[in-house]
VMD Tcl script that draws the C-alpha trace (Angstrom):
set ca {
  {0.00 0.00 0.00}
  {1.39 3.38 -0.98}
  {1.89 6.12 1.60}
  {-1.11 8.07 0.27}
  {-3.34 4.95 0.26}
  {-2.25 4.31 3.86}
  {-3.18 7.88 4.81}
  {-6.61 7.57 3.15}
  {-7.22 4.16 4.73}
  {-6.33 5.55 8.16}
  {-8.63 8.59 7.75}
  {-11.52 6.39 6.62}
  {-11.06 3.88 9.45}
  {-10.29 6.28 12.31}
  {-13.16 8.75 11.73}
  {-16.84 7.77 11.95}
  {-17.72 10.21 9.17}
  {-15.13 11.61 6.77}
  {-15.69 13.74 3.69}
  {-12.96 13.92 1.05}
  {-13.73 17.25 -0.58}
  {-12.40 20.24 -2.49}
  {-11.66 22.83 0.16}
  {-12.63 22.63 3.83}
  {-15.99 22.41 5.61}
  {-15.67 26.11 6.48}
  {-14.65 27.09 2.96}
  {-15.73 24.57 0.29}
  {-14.04 25.18 -3.07}
  {-16.66 23.61 -5.29}
  {-20.43 23.57 -5.38}
  {-20.73 19.80 -5.00}
  {-18.50 19.71 -1.92}
  {-20.47 22.68 -0.57}
  {-23.79 20.85 -0.99}
  {-22.60 17.82 0.95}
  {-21.20 20.09 3.70}
  {-24.60 21.85 3.93}
  {-26.42 18.52 4.23}
  {-24.06 17.18 6.92}
  {-24.23 20.48 8.81}
  {-28.03 20.49 8.57}
  {-28.13 16.98 10.03}
  {-25.74 18.09 12.76}
  {-23.38 15.21 12.04}
  {-19.81 15.41 13.37}
  {-17.46 14.74 10.48}
  {-13.92 15.36 9.35}
  {-13.28 17.16 6.08}
  {-10.15 16.24 4.14}
  {-9.11 18.80 1.52}
  {-7.95 16.90 -1.58}
  {-6.71 20.13 -3.18}
  {-3.63 20.06 -0.95}
  {-2.04 17.32 -3.06}
  {-2.41 15.85 -6.56}
  {-1.41 12.49 -5.07}
  {-4.30 12.68 -2.61}
  {-6.72 13.81 -5.33}
  {-5.86 10.77 -7.47}
  {-5.40 8.48 -4.49}
  {-8.95 8.89 -3.20}
  {-10.36 8.09 -6.67}
  {-8.23 4.93 -6.79}
  {-9.16 4.01 -3.21}
  {-12.91 4.12 -3.82}
  {-12.84 3.34 -7.54}
  {-15.13 6.39 -7.84}
  {-14.21 9.16 -10.33}
  {-15.57 12.26 -8.62}
  {-15.12 14.39 -5.52}
  {-16.59 14.82 -2.91}
  {-16.66 11.32 -1.43}
  {-18.37 10.51 1.86}
  {-17.37 7.61 4.09}
  {-19.35 6.48 7.12}
  {-17.86 3.93 9.55}
  {-15.28 2.90 6.96}
  {-17.85 2.43 4.18}
  {-17.96 4.49 0.98}
  {-21.44 6.01 0.74}
  {-21.15 8.08 -2.43}
  {-20.66 11.47 -3.99}
  {-22.80 14.59 -4.09}
  {-25.69 13.20 -6.20}
  {-26.08 10.06 -4.08}
  {-25.87 11.99 -0.78}
  {-28.36 14.59 -2.01}
  {-30.81 11.91 -3.22}
  {-30.54 9.99 0.07}
  {-31.07 13.22 2.01}
  {-34.09 14.33 -0.04}
  {-35.64 10.86 0.29}
  {-35.11 10.98 4.06}
  {-32.77 7.97 3.88}
  {-29.51 9.63 4.91}
  {-30.67 10.36 8.45}
  {-31.72 6.72 8.95}
  {-28.52 5.44 7.38}
  {-26.41 7.55 9.77}
  {-28.45 6.44 12.79}
  {-28.22 2.80 11.69}
  {-24.45 3.12 11.54}
  {-24.39 4.54 15.07}
  {-23.66 8.14 14.02}
  {-25.41 10.82 16.07}
  {-27.75 13.01 14.02}
  {-28.79 16.24 15.75}
  {-30.58 17.82 12.80}
  {-34.14 19.03 12.48}
  {-35.15 16.29 10.05}
}
mol new
graphics top color blue
foreach p $ca { graphics top sphere $p radius 0.5 }
foreach p [lrange $ca 0 end-1] q [lrange $ca 1 end] { graphics top cylinder $p $q radius 0.2 }
display resetview
């Protein structure tokens, strides 16, 4: 396992909820990352944002790790959930809240 794959693996396994995104939760650098941040913030979920713009290796590494071509990527309890479209659809259908709760993640949001 490469150094970058080891870093990604560690982030995914040591955080209950981790979002690989462009920018940071406080300052998203793309609309898709921003949408997922808004959804997670709305749900009141504690999560760690990892800015993939800090390194080309990390940007490519996360795509290889998940075998998923786009950013952002959300992981919950070590499991790849999806990108912006999937997260948004799950949220709008009311499934994301239940999924988080099922996984043992605290949801403090209004929904």
